[in-house]
mmCIF file of the N, C-alpha and C atoms, coordinates in Angstrom:
data_MODEL
# 
_entry.id   MODEL 
# 
loop_
_atom_site.group_PDB 
_atom_site.id 
_atom_site.type_symbol 
_atom_site.label_atom_id 
_atom_site.label_alt_id 
_atom_site.label_comp_id 
_atom_site.label_asym_id 
_atom_site.label_entity_id 
_atom_site.label_seq_id 
_atom_site.pdbx_PDB_ins_code 
_atom_site.Cartn_x 
_atom_site.Cartn_y 
_atom_site.Cartn_z 
_atom_site.occupancy 
_atom_site.B_iso_or_equiv 
_atom_site.pdbx_formal_charge 
_atom_site.auth_seq_id 
_atom_site.auth_comp_id 
_atom_site.auth_asym_id 
_atom_site.auth_atom_id 
_atom_site.pdbx_PDB_model_num 
ATOM 1   N N  . MET A 1 1  ? 85.865  90.736  107.631 1.00 0.00 ? 1  MET A N  1 
ATOM 2   C CA . MET A 1 1  ? 86.020  90.312  106.184 1.00 0.00 ? 1  MET A CA 1 
ATOM 3   C C  . MET A 1 1  ? 86.936  88.444  106.826 1.00 0.00 ? 1  MET A C  1 
ATOM 4   N N  . HIS A 1 2  ? 85.997  87.723  106.621 1.00 0.00 ? 2  HIS A N  1 
ATOM 5   C CA . HIS A 1 2  ? 86.246  86.228  107.139 1.00 0.00 ? 2  HIS A CA 1 
ATOM 6   C C  . HIS A 1 2  ? 86.763  85.711  105.985 1.00 0.00 ? 2  HIS A C  1 
ATOM 7   N N  . THR A 1 3  ? 86.814  86.055  104.635 1.00 0.00 ? 3  THR A N  1 
ATOM 8   C CA . THR A 1 3  ? 87.469  85.206  103.465 1.00 0.00 ? 3  THR A CA 1 
ATOM 9   C C  . THR A 1 3  ? 88.832  86.013  102.883 1.00 0.00 ? 3  THR A C  1 
ATOM 10  N N  . PHE A 1 4  ? 89.026  85.050  101.697 1.00 0.00 ? 4  PHE A N  1 
ATOM 11  C CA . PHE A 1 4  ? 90.257  85.551  101.334 1.00 0.00 ? 4  PHE A CA 1 
ATOM 12  C C  . PHE A 1 4  ? 89.794  86.730  100.156 1.00 0.00 ? 4  PHE A C  1 
ATOM 13  N N  . GLY A 1 5  ? 88.922  86.753  99.288  1.00 0.00 ? 5  GLY A N  1 
ATOM 14  C CA . GLY A 1 5  ? 88.705  87.585  98.654  1.00 0.00 ? 5  GLY A CA 1 
ATOM 15  C C  . GLY A 1 5  ? 87.903  88.910  99.042  1.00 0.00 ? 5  GLY A C  1 
ATOM 16  N N  . SER A 1 6  ? 86.715  88.669  100.310 1.00 0.00 ? 6  SER A N  1 
ATOM 17  C CA . SER A 1 6  ? 86.973  90.422  100.856 1.00 0.00 ? 6  SER A CA 1 
ATOM 18  C C  . SER A 1 6  ? 87.880  90.605  101.306 1.00 0.00 ? 6  SER A C  1 
ATOM 19  N N  . ARG A 1 7  ? 89.006  90.173  102.538 1.00 0.00 ? 7  ARG A N  1 
ATOM 20  C CA . ARG A 1 7  ? 89.879  90.983  102.371 1.00 0.00 ? 7  ARG A CA 1 
ATOM 21  C C  . ARG A 1 7  ? 91.024  91.365  101.502 1.00 0.00 ? 7  ARG A C  1 
ATOM 22  N N  . LEU A 1 8  ? 91.438  90.583  100.793 1.00 0.00 ? 8  LEU A N  1 
ATOM 23  C CA . LEU A 1 8  ? 91.820  91.299  99.708  1.00 0.00 ? 8  LEU A CA 1 
ATOM 24  C C  . LEU A 1 8  ? 91.352  92.219  98.516  1.00 0.00 ? 8  LEU A C  1 
ATOM 25  N N  . ARG A 1 9  ? 89.653  92.338  98.483  1.00 0.00 ? 9  ARG A N  1 
ATOM 26  C CA . ARG A 1 9  ? 89.582  93.803  98.032  1.00 0.00 ? 9  ARG A CA 1 
ATOM 27  C C  . ARG A 1 9  ? 89.388  94.661  99.024  1.00 0.00 ? 9  ARG A C  1 
ATOM 28  N N  . ALA A 1 10 ? 89.205  94.417  100.252 1.00 0.00 ? 10 ALA A N  1 
ATOM 29  C CA . ALA A 1 10 ? 89.261  95.573  100.888 1.00 0.00 ? 10 ALA A CA 1 
ATOM 30  C C  . ALA A 1 10 ? 90.401  95.985  101.334 1.00 0.00 ? 10 ALA A C  1 
ATOM 31  N N  . LEU A 1 11 ? 91.488  95.633  101.127 1.00 0.00 ? 11 LEU A N  1 
ATOM 32  C CA . LEU A 1 11 ? 92.954  96.569  101.564 1.00 0.00 ? 11 LEU A CA 1 
ATOM 33  C C  . LEU A 1 11 ? 92.864  97.014  100.144 1.00 0.00 ? 11 LEU A C  1 
ATOM 34  N N  . ARG A 1 12 ? 92.747  95.747  98.788  1.00 0.00 ? 12 ARG A N  1 
ATOM 35  C CA . ARG A 1 12 ? 93.223  96.621  97.545  1.00 0.00 ? 12 ARG A CA 1 
ATOM 36  C C  . ARG A 1 12 ? 92.589  98.136  97.668  1.00 0.00 ? 12 ARG A C  1 
ATOM 37  N N  . VAL A 1 13 ? 91.172  98.024  97.820  1.00 0.00 ? 13 VAL A N  1 
ATOM 38  C CA . VAL A 1 13 ? 90.325  99.427  98.006  1.00 0.00 ? 13 VAL A CA 1 
ATOM 39  C C  . VAL A 1 13 ? 91.007  100.464 98.680  1.00 0.00 ? 13 VAL A C  1 
ATOM 40  N N  . ALA A 1 14 ? 91.471  100.098 100.251 1.00 0.00 ? 14 ALA A N  1 
ATOM 41  C CA . ALA A 1 14 ? 92.021  100.649 100.466 1.00 0.00 ? 14 ALA A CA 1 
ATOM 42  C C  . ALA A 1 14 ? 93.574  101.455 100.139 1.00 0.00 ? 14 ALA A C  1 
ATOM 43  N N  . ARG A 1 15 ? 94.170  101.155 99.950  1.00 0.00 ? 15 ARG A N  1 
ATOM 44  C CA . ARG A 1 15 ? 95.446  101.246 99.828  1.00 0.00 ? 15 ARG A CA 1 
ATOM 45  C C  . ARG A 1 15 ? 94.997  101.867 97.203  1.00 0.00 ? 15 ARG A C  1 
ATOM 46  N N  . GLY A 1 16 ? 94.017  101.838 97.226  1.00 0.00 ? 16 GLY A N  1 
ATOM 47  C CA . GLY A 1 16 ? 93.819  102.967 96.483  1.00 0.00 ? 16 GLY A CA 1 
ATOM 48  C C  . GLY A 1 16 ? 94.425  101.908 94.821  1.00 0.00 ? 16 GLY A C  1 
ATOM 49  N N  . LEU A 1 17 ? 94.308  100.984 95.065  1.00 0.00 ? 17 LEU A N  1 
ATOM 50  C CA . LEU A 1 17 ? 94.346  100.510 93.869  1.00 0.00 ? 17 LEU A CA 1 
ATOM 51  C C  . LEU A 1 17 ? 93.568  99.768  93.071  1.00 0.00 ? 17 LEU A C  1 
ATOM 52  N N  . THR A 1 18 ? 93.663  99.704  91.516  1.00 0.00 ? 18 THR A N  1 
ATOM 53  C CA . THR A 1 18 ? 92.819  99.154  90.758  1.00 0.00 ? 18 THR A CA 1 
ATOM 54  C C  . THR A 1 18 ? 93.119  97.874  90.610  1.00 0.00 ? 18 THR A C  1 
ATOM 55  N N  . GLN A 1 19 ? 92.068  96.522  90.622  1.00 0.00 ? 19 GLN A N  1 
ATOM 56  C CA . GLN A 1 19 ? 92.641  95.548  90.141  1.00 0.00 ? 19 GLN A CA 1 
ATOM 57  C C  . GLN A 1 19 ? 94.057  95.201  88.852  1.00 0.00 ? 19 GLN A C  1 
ATOM 58  N N  . ARG A 1 20 ? 93.870  96.100  88.024  1.00 0.00 ? 20 ARG A N  1 
ATOM 59  C CA . ARG A 1 20 ? 94.603  95.863  87.126  1.00 0.00 ? 20 ARG A CA 1 
ATOM 60  C C  . ARG A 1 20 ? 96.071  96.256  87.846  1.00 0.00 ? 20 ARG A C  1 
ATOM 61  N N  . GLN A 1 21 ? 96.262  97.676  88.670  1.00 0.00 ? 21 GLN A N  1 
ATOM 62  C CA . GLN A 1 21 ? 97.369  98.367  89.351  1.00 0.00 ? 21 GLN A CA 1 
ATOM 63  C C  . GLN A 1 21 ? 97.821  96.959  89.975  1.00 0.00 ? 21 GLN A C  1 
ATOM 64  N N  . LEU A 1 22 ? 96.693  96.139  91.043  1.00 0.00 ? 22 LEU A N  1 
ATOM 65  C CA . LEU A 1 22 ? 97.225  95.065  91.614  1.00 0.00 ? 22 LEU A CA 1 
ATOM 66  C C  . LEU A 1 22 ? 98.300  94.307  90.827  1.00 0.00 ? 22 LEU A C  1 
ATOM 67  N N  . ALA A 1 23 ? 97.464  93.738  89.908  1.00 0.00 ? 23 ALA A N  1 
ATOM 68  C CA . ALA A 1 23 ? 97.823  92.577  88.982  1.00 0.00 ? 23 ALA A CA 1 
ATOM 69  C C  . ALA A 1 23 ? 99.520  93.209  88.434  1.00 0.00 ? 23 ALA A C  1 
ATOM 70  N N  . GLU A 1 24 ? 99.332  94.686  88.001  1.00 0.00 ? 24 GLU A N  1 
ATOM 71  C CA . GLU A 1 24 ? 100.808 95.059  87.640  1.00 0.00 ? 24 GLU A CA 1 
ATOM 72  C C  . GLU A 1 24 ? 102.070 94.609  88.892  1.00 0.00 ? 24 GLU A C  1 
ATOM 73  N N  . LYS A 1 25 ? 101.793 95.261  90.223  1.00 0.00 ? 25 LYS A N  1 
ATOM 74  C CA . LYS A 1 25 ? 102.428 94.896  91.644  1.00 0.00 ? 25 LYS A CA 1 
ATOM 75  C C  . LYS A 1 25 ? 103.123 93.945  91.651  1.00 0.00 ? 25 LYS A C  1 
ATOM 76  N N  . SER A 1 26 ? 102.105 92.692  91.719  1.00 0.00 ? 26 SER A N  1 
ATOM 77  C CA . SER A 1 26 ? 102.263 91.324  91.840  1.00 0.00 ? 26 SER A CA 1 
ATOM 78  C C  . SER A 1 26 ? 102.358 90.437  91.473  1.00 0.00 ? 26 SER A C  1 
ATOM 79  N N  . GLY A 1 27 ? 102.178 90.676  89.617  1.00 0.00 ? 27 GLY A N  1 
ATOM 80  C CA . GLY A 1 27 ? 102.273 89.822  88.609  1.00 0.00 ? 27 GLY A CA 1 
ATOM 81  C C  . GLY A 1 27 ? 101.373 88.569  88.309  1.00 0.00 ? 27 GLY A C  1 
ATOM 82  N N  . ALA A 1 28 ? 100.168 89.084  89.216  1.00 0.00 ? 28 ALA A N  1 
ATOM 83  C CA . ALA A 1 28 ? 99.072  88.404  88.847  1.00 0.00 ? 28 ALA A CA 1 
ATOM 84  C C  . ALA A 1 28 ? 98.384  88.979  87.584  1.00 0.00 ? 28 ALA A C  1 
ATOM 85  N N  . HIS A 1 29 ? 97.217  87.795  86.952  1.00 0.00 ? 29 HIS A N  1 
ATOM 86  C CA . HIS A 1 29 ? 96.912  88.065  85.786  1.00 0.00 ? 29 HIS A CA 1 
ATOM 87  C C  . HIS A 1 29 ? 95.770  88.889  86.072  1.00 0.00 ? 29 HIS A C  1 
ATOM 88  N N  . HIS A 1 30 ? 95.045  90.467  85.664  1.00 0.00 ? 30 HIS A N  1 
ATOM 89  C CA . HIS A 1 30 ? 93.596  91.205  85.995  1.00 0.00 ? 30 HIS A CA 1 
ATOM 90  C C  . HIS A 1 30 ? 93.427  90.394  86.710  1.00 0.00 ? 30 HIS A C  1 
ATOM 91  N N  . VAL A 1 31 ? 92.643  89.773  85.744  1.00 0.00 ? 31 VAL A N  1 
ATOM 92  C CA . VAL A 1 31 ? 91.621  88.297  85.703  1.00 0.00 ? 31 VAL A CA 1 
ATOM 93  C C  . VAL A 1 31 ? 91.362  87.435  86.665  1.00 0.00 ? 31 VAL A C  1 
ATOM 94  N N  . THR A 1 32 ? 92.496  87.472  87.127  1.00 0.00 ? 32 THR A N  1 
ATOM 95  C CA . THR A 1 32 ? 93.129  86.210  88.220  1.00 0.00 ? 32 THR A CA 1 
ATOM 96  C C  . THR A 1 32 ? 92.402  87.414  89.552  1.00 0.00 ? 32 THR A C  1 
ATOM 97  N N  . ILE A 1 33 ? 93.048  88.265  89.922  1.00 0.00 ? 33 ILE A N  1 
ATOM 98  C CA . ILE A 1 33 ? 92.838  89.068  91.067  1.00 0.00 ? 33 ILE A CA 1 
ATOM 99  C C  . ILE A 1 33 ? 91.062  89.295  90.832  1.00 0.00 ? 33 ILE A C  1 
ATOM 100 N N  . CYS A 1 34 ? 90.464  89.125  89.746  1.00 0.00 ? 34 CYS A N  1 
ATOM 101 C CA . CYS A 1 34 ? 88.707  89.656  89.909  1.00 0.00 ? 34 CYS A CA 1 
ATOM 102 C C  . CYS A 1 34 ? 88.668  88.219  90.179  1.00 0.00 ? 34 CYS A C  1 
ATOM 103 N N  . ARG A 1 35 ? 88.665  87.035  89.714  1.00 0.00 ? 35 ARG A N  1 
ATOM 104 C CA . ARG A 1 35 ? 88.017  85.735  90.628  1.00 0.00 ? 35 ARG A CA 1 
ATOM 105 C C  . ARG A 1 35 ? 88.302  85.688  91.622  1.00 0.00 ? 35 ARG A C  1 
ATOM 106 N N  . TRP A 1 36 ? 89.465  85.751  92.160  1.00 0.00 ? 36 TRP A N  1 
ATOM 107 C CA . TRP A 1 36 ? 89.593  85.881  93.926  1.00 0.00 ? 36 TRP A CA 1 
ATOM 108 C C  . TRP A 1 36 ? 88.803  86.853  94.447  1.00 0.00 ? 36 TRP A C  1 
ATOM 109 N N  . GLU A 1 37 ? 88.690  87.471  94.270  1.00 0.00 ? 37 GLU A N  1 
ATOM 110 C CA . GLU A 1 37 ? 87.864  88.678  94.847  1.00 0.00 ? 37 GLU A CA 1 
ATOM 111 C C  . GLU A 1 37 ? 86.460  88.660  95.423  1.00 0.00 ? 37 GLU A C  1 
ATOM 112 N N  . HIS A 1 38 ? 85.595  88.160  93.932  1.00 0.00 ? 38 HIS A N  1 
ATOM 113 C CA . HIS A 1 38 ? 84.169  87.856  93.321  1.00 0.00 ? 38 HIS A CA 1 
ATOM 114 C C  . HIS A 1 38 ? 84.089  86.760  93.894  1.00 0.00 ? 38 HIS A C  1 
ATOM 115 N N  . PHE A 1 39 ? 84.613  85.514  93.221  1.00 0.00 ? 39 PHE A N  1 
ATOM 116 C CA . PHE A 1 39 ? 84.846  83.770  93.150  1.00 0.00 ? 39 PHE A CA 1 
ATOM 117 C C  . PHE A 1 39 ? 85.065  83.458  94.739  1.00 0.00 ? 39 PHE A C  1 
ATOM 118 N N  . ASP A 1 40 ? 85.853  84.026  95.088  1.00 0.00 ? 40 ASP A N  1 
ATOM 119 C CA . ASP A 1 40 ? 86.115  83.661  96.724  1.00 0.00 ? 40 ASP A CA 1 
ATOM 120 C C  . ASP A 1 40 ? 87.529  82.157  95.748  1.00 0.00 ? 40 ASP A C  1 
ATOM 121 N N  . SER A 1 41 ? 87.893  82.640  95.191  1.00 0.00 ? 41 SER A N  1 
ATOM 122 C CA . SER A 1 41 ? 88.741  81.013  95.218  1.00 0.00 ? 41 SER A CA 1 
ATOM 123 C C  . SER A 1 41 ? 90.163  81.852  95.134  1.00 0.00 ? 41 SER A C  1 
ATOM 124 N N  . TYR A 1 42 ? 91.436  81.479  95.417  1.00 0.00 ? 42 TYR A N  1 
ATOM 125 C CA . TYR A 1 42 ? 92.872  81.906  96.262  1.00 0.00 ? 42 TYR A CA 1 
ATOM 126 C C  . TYR A 1 42 ? 93.712  81.066  95.769  1.00 0.00 ? 42 TYR A C  1 
ATOM 127 N N  . PRO A 1 43 ? 94.762  81.824  95.688  1.00 0.00 ? 43 PRO A N  1 
ATOM 128 C CA . PRO A 1 43 ? 96.267  81.120  95.065  1.00 0.00 ? 43 PRO A CA 1 
ATOM 129 C C  . PRO A 1 43 ? 96.217  79.338  95.751  1.00 0.00 ? 43 PRO A C  1 
ATOM 130 N N  . GLN A 1 44 ? 96.506  78.644  94.742  1.00 0.00 ? 44 GLN A N  1 
ATOM 131 C CA . GLN A 1 44 ? 96.660  77.976  94.975  1.00 0.00 ? 44 GLN A CA 1 
ATOM 132 C C  . GLN A 1 44 ? 98.222  76.960  96.262  1.00 0.00 ? 44 GLN A C  1 
ATOM 133 N N  . ALA A 1 45 ? 98.217  76.028  96.593  1.00 0.00 ? 45 ALA A N  1 
ATOM 134 C CA . ALA A 1 45 ? 99.442  76.144  97.677  1.00 0.00 ? 45 ALA A CA 1 
ATOM 135 C C  . ALA A 1 45 ? 100.392 75.632  96.613  1.00 0.00 ? 45 ALA A C  1 
ATOM 136 N N  . ALA A 1 46 ? 100.724 75.511  95.412  1.00 0.00 ? 46 ALA A N  1 
ATOM 137 C CA . ALA A 1 46 ? 101.889 75.421  94.741  1.00 0.00 ? 46 ALA A CA 1 
ATOM 138 C C  . ALA A 1 46 ? 102.264 76.595  93.896  1.00 0.00 ? 46 ALA A C  1 
ATOM 139 N N  . THR A 1 47 ? 101.117 77.625  94.676  1.00 0.00 ? 47 THR A N  1 
ATOM 140 C CA . THR A 1 47 ? 101.403 78.912  93.823  1.00 0.00 ? 47 THR A CA 1 
ATOM 141 C C  . THR A 1 47 ? 101.516 80.441  95.382  1.00 0.00 ? 47 THR A C  1 
ATOM 142 N N  . THR A 1 48 ? 102.370 79.686  96.254  1.00 0.00 ? 48 THR A N  1 
ATOM 143 C CA . THR A 1 48 ? 102.249 80.479  97.651  1.00 0.00 ? 48 THR A CA 1 
ATOM 144 C C  . THR A 1 48 ? 103.105 81.877  97.229  1.00 0.00 ? 48 THR A C  1 
ATOM 145 N N  . ALA A 1 49 ? 103.978 81.691  95.751  1.00 0.00 ? 49 ALA A N  1 
ATOM 146 C CA . ALA A 1 49 ? 104.500 82.751  95.812  1.00 0.00 ? 49 ALA A CA 1 
ATOM 147 C C  . ALA A 1 49 ? 103.705 84.341  95.319  1.00 0.00 ? 49 ALA A C  1 
ATOM 148 N N  . SER A 1 50 ? 102.711 83.401  94.840  1.00 0.00 ? 50 SER A N  1 
ATOM 149 C CA . SER A 1 50 ? 101.080 84.755  94.161  1.00 0.00 ? 50 SER A CA 1 
ATOM 150 C C  . SER A 1 50 ? 100.316 84.855  95.415  1.00 0.00 ? 50 SER A C  1 
ATOM 151 N N  . ALA A 1 51 ? 100.730 84.650  96.561  1.00 0.00 ? 51 ALA A N  1 
ATOM 152 C CA . ALA A 1 51 ? 100.197 85.245  97.901  1.00 0.00 ? 51 ALA A CA 1 
ATOM 153 C C  . ALA A 1 51 ? 101.272 86.002  98.755  1.00 0.00 ? 51 ALA A C  1 
ATOM 154 N N  . GLU A 1 52 ? 102.361 85.764  98.452  1.00 0.00 ? 52 GLU A N  1 
ATOM 155 C CA . GLU A 1 52 ? 103.313 86.503  99.167  1.00 0.00 ? 52 GLU A CA 1 
ATOM 156 C C  . GLU A 1 52 ? 103.771 87.851  98.251  1.00 0.00 ? 52 GLU A C  1 
ATOM 157 N N  . LYS A 1 53 ? 103.519 87.847  96.904  1.00 0.00 ? 53 LYS A N  1 
ATOM 158 C CA . LYS A 1 53 ? 103.896 89.099  95.641  1.00 0.00 ? 53 LYS A CA 1 
ATOM 159 C C  . LYS A 1 53 ? 102.939 89.606  96.146  1.00 0.00 ? 53 LYS A C  1 
ATOM 160 N N  . LEU A 1 54 ? 101.549 88.870  96.542  1.00 0.00 ? 54 LEU A N  1 
ATOM 161 C CA . LEU A 1 54 ? 100.183 90.279  96.685  1.00 0.00 ? 54 LEU A CA 1 
ATOM 162 C C  . LEU A 1 54 ? 100.167 91.031  97.929  1.00 0.00 ? 54 LEU A C  1 
ATOM 163 N N  . ALA A 1 55 ? 100.627 90.150  98.893  1.00 0.00 ? 55 ALA A N  1 
ATOM 164 C CA . ALA A 1 55 ? 101.088 90.570  100.417 1.00 0.00 ? 55 ALA A CA 1 
ATOM 165 C C  . ALA A 1 55 ? 101.992 91.879  99.889  1.00 0.00 ? 55 ALA A C  1 
ATOM 166 N N  . VAL A 1 56 ? 102.991 91.420  99.347  1.00 0.00 ? 56 VAL A N  1 
ATOM 167 C CA . VAL A 1 56 ? 104.144 92.458  99.358  1.00 0.00 ? 56 VAL A CA 1 
ATOM 168 C C  . VAL A 1 56 ? 103.470 93.607  98.632  1.00 0.00 ? 56 VAL A C  1 
ATOM 169 N N  . ALA A 1 57 ? 103.110 93.568  97.577  1.00 0.00 ? 57 ALA A N  1 
ATOM 170 C CA . ALA A 1 57 ? 101.502 94.682  96.710  1.00 0.00 ? 57 ALA A CA 1 
ATOM 171 C C  . ALA A 1 57 ? 101.150 95.402  97.813  1.00 0.00 ? 57 ALA A C  1 
ATOM 172 N N  . LEU A 1 58 ? 100.659 94.882  98.886  1.00 0.00 ? 58 LEU A N  1 
ATOM 173 C CA . LEU A 1 58 ? 99.411  95.334  99.690  1.00 0.00 ? 58 LEU A CA 1 
ATOM 174 C C  . LEU A 1 58 ? 100.106 95.952  100.645 1.00 0.00 ? 58 LEU A C  1 
ATOM 175 N N  . GLU A 1 59 ? 101.622 95.996  101.473 1.00 0.00 ? 59 GLU A N  1 
ATOM 176 C CA . GLU A 1 59 ? 102.179 95.972  102.262 1.00 0.00 ? 59 GLU A CA 1 
ATOM 177 C C  . GLU A 1 59 ? 101.247 95.251  103.504 1.00 0.00 ? 59 GLU A C  1 
ATOM 178 N N  . THR A 1 60 ? 100.884 94.301  103.725 1.00 0.00 ? 60 THR A N  1 
ATOM 179 C CA . THR A 1 60 ? 100.928 92.934  104.411 1.00 0.00 ? 60 THR A CA 1 
ATOM 180 C C  . THR A 1 60 ? 101.034 92.019  104.745 1.00 0.00 ? 60 THR A C  1 
ATOM 181 N N  . SER A 1 61 ? 101.124 91.040  105.475 1.00 0.00 ? 61 SER A N  1 
ATOM 182 C CA . SER A 1 61 ? 101.406 89.663  105.705 1.00 0.00 ? 61 SER A CA 1 
ATOM 183 C C  . SER A 1 61 ? 100.929 88.463  104.998 1.00 0.00 ? 61 SER A C  1 
ATOM 184 N N  . ALA A 1 62 ? 101.042 87.629  104.402 1.00 0.00 ? 62 ALA A N  1 
ATOM 185 C CA . ALA A 1 62 ? 100.770 86.516  103.701 1.00 0.00 ? 62 ALA A CA 1 
ATOM 186 C C  . ALA A 1 62 ? 99.741  85.577  105.065 1.00 0.00 ? 62 ALA A C  1 
ATOM 187 N N  . ALA A 1 63 ? 99.917  85.660  105.673 1.00 0.00 ? 63 ALA A N  1 
ATOM 188 C CA . ALA A 1 63 ? 99.437  85.157  106.618 1.00 0.00 ? 63 ALA A CA 1 
ATOM 189 C C  . ALA A 1 63 ? 97.857  86.137  106.683 1.00 0.00 ? 63 ALA A C  1 
ATOM 190 N N  . TRP A 1 64 ? 97.927  87.086  106.884 1.00 0.00 ? 64 TRP A N  1 
ATOM 191 C CA . TRP A 1 64 ? 96.692  87.996  106.907 1.00 0.00 ? 64 TRP A CA 1 
ATOM 192 C C  . TRP A 1 64 ? 95.926  88.328  105.859 1.00 0.00 ? 64 TRP A C  1 
ATOM 193 N N  . LEU A 1 65 ? 96.236  88.191  105.015 1.00 0.00 ? 65 LEU A N  1 
ATOM 194 C CA . LEU A 1 65 ? 95.649  88.110  103.467 1.00 0.00 ? 65 LEU A CA 1 
ATOM 195 C C  . LEU A 1 65 ? 95.405  86.896  103.213 1.00 0.00 ? 65 LEU A C  1 
ATOM 196 N N  . MET A 1 66 ? 96.134  85.700  103.603 1.00 0.00 ? 66 MET A N  1 
ATOM 197 C CA . MET A 1 66 ? 95.408  84.265  102.776 1.00 0.00 ? 66 MET A CA 1 
ATOM 198 C C  . MET A 1 66 ? 93.934  83.772  103.855 1.00 0.00 ? 66 MET A C  1 
ATOM 199 N N  . PHE A 1 67 ? 94.843  84.088  105.255 1.00 0.00 ? 67 PHE A N  1 
ATOM 200 C CA . PHE A 1 67 ? 93.978  83.363  106.760 1.00 0.00 ? 67 PHE A CA 1 
ATOM 201 C C  . PHE A 1 67 ? 93.087  84.468  107.686 1.00 0.00 ? 67 PHE A C  1 
ATOM 202 N N  . GLY A 1 68 ? 93.281  85.644  107.940 1.00 0.00 ? 68 GLY A N  1 
ATOM 203 C CA . GLY A 1 68 ? 92.874  86.211  108.581 1.00 0.00 ? 68 GLY A CA 1 
ATOM 204 C C  . GLY A 1 68 ? 93.684  86.880  109.434 1.00 0.00 ? 68 GLY A C  1 
ATOM 205 N N  . GLU A 1 69 ? 95.116  85.690  109.783 1.00 0.00 ? 69 GLU A N  1 
ATOM 206 C CA . GLU A 1 69 ? 95.797  85.876  110.868 1.00 0.00 ? 69 GLU A CA 1 
ATOM 207 C C  . GLU A 1 69 ? 96.720  87.287  111.219 1.00 0.00 ? 69 GLU A C  1 
ATOM 208 N N  . GLY A 1 70 ? 96.879  87.406  112.645 1.00 0.00 ? 70 GLY A N  1 
ATOM 209 C CA . GLY A 1 70 ? 97.439  88.835  112.946 1.00 0.00 ? 70 GLY A CA 1 
ATOM 210 C C  . GLY A 1 70 ? 96.540  90.171  112.793 1.00 0.00 ? 70 GLY A C  1 
ATOM 211 N N  . ALA A 1 71 ? 97.167  91.341  113.381 1.00 0.00 ? 71 ALA A N  1 
ATOM 212 C CA . ALA A 1 71 ? 96.719  92.637  113.103 1.00 0.00 ? 71 ALA A CA 1 
ATOM 213 C C  . ALA A 1 71 ? 96.197  92.739  111.842 1.00 0.00 ? 71 ALA A C  1 
ATOM 214 N N  . SER A 1 72 ? 95.126  93.461  111.886 1.00 0.00 ? 72 SER A N  1 
ATOM 215 C CA . SER A 1 72 ? 94.507  93.899  109.966 1.00 0.00 ? 72 SER A CA 1 
ATOM 216 C C  . SER A 1 72 ? 95.625  94.944  109.376 1.00 0.00 ? 72 SER A C  1 
ATOM 217 N N  . PRO A 1 73 ? 95.537  95.158  108.666 1.00 0.00 ? 73 PRO A N  1 
ATOM 218 C CA . PRO A 1 73 ? 96.613  96.067  108.196 1.00 0.00 ? 73 PRO A CA 1 
ATOM 219 C C  . PRO A 1 73 ? 95.558  97.388  107.882 1.00 0.00 ? 73 PRO A C  1 
ATOM 220 N N  . LEU A 1 74 ? 94.474  96.927  107.384 1.00 0.00 ? 74 LEU A N  1 
ATOM 221 C CA . LEU A 1 74 ? 93.463  98.132  107.633 1.00 0.00 ? 74 LEU A CA 1 
ATOM 222 C C  . LEU A 1 74 ? 92.859  98.929  108.741 1.00 0.00 ? 74 LEU A C  1 
ATOM 223 N N  . GLN A 1 75 ? 93.163  98.437  109.905 1.00 0.00 ? 75 GLN A N  1 
ATOM 224 C CA . GLN A 1 75 ? 93.041  99.405  110.957 1.00 0.00 ? 75 GLN A CA 1 
ATOM 225 C C  . GLN A 1 75 ? 94.088  100.228 111.264 1.00 0.00 ? 75 GLN A C  1 
ATOM 226 N N  . GLU A 1 76 ? 95.414  99.764  110.500 1.00 0.00 ? 76 GLU A N  1 
ATOM 227 C CA . GLU A 1 76 ? 96.206  101.161 110.194 1.00 0.00 ? 76 GLU A CA 1 
ATOM 228 C C  . GLU A 1 76 ? 95.943  102.061 109.315 1.00 0.00 ? 76 GLU A C  1 
ATOM 229 N N  . SER A 1 77 ? 95.449  101.427 108.561 1.00 0.00 ? 77 SER A N  1 
ATOM 230 C CA . SER A 1 77 ? 94.966  102.680 107.337 1.00 0.00 ? 77 SER A CA 1 
ATOM 231 C C  . SER A 1 77 ? 93.617  103.355 107.639 1.00 0.00 ? 77 SER A C  1 
ATOM 232 N N  . ALA A 1 78 ? 92.706  103.038 108.595 1.00 0.00 ? 78 ALA A N  1 
ATOM 233 C CA . ALA A 1 78 ? 91.845  103.932 109.483 1.00 0.00 ? 78 ALA A CA 1 
ATOM 234 C C  . ALA A 1 78 ? 92.362  105.190 109.432 1.00 0.00 ? 78 ALA A C  1 
# 
């Protein structure tokens, strides 16, 4: 998992959430979640709060979600 989008999708699926459910939990729009996953765009620096909300909803750190830094929460899920 080398990109933000691939980490986001893998963790969302591992947590058993749909894009809409993750959107509801994080406050992001479901279309935005889709774009982040498929087009590998990501929350801009000005919206760091979005990344933090996603991380909380997915029970991980923003550093792992955004940059792949630290221990993968997917190893814990396996």
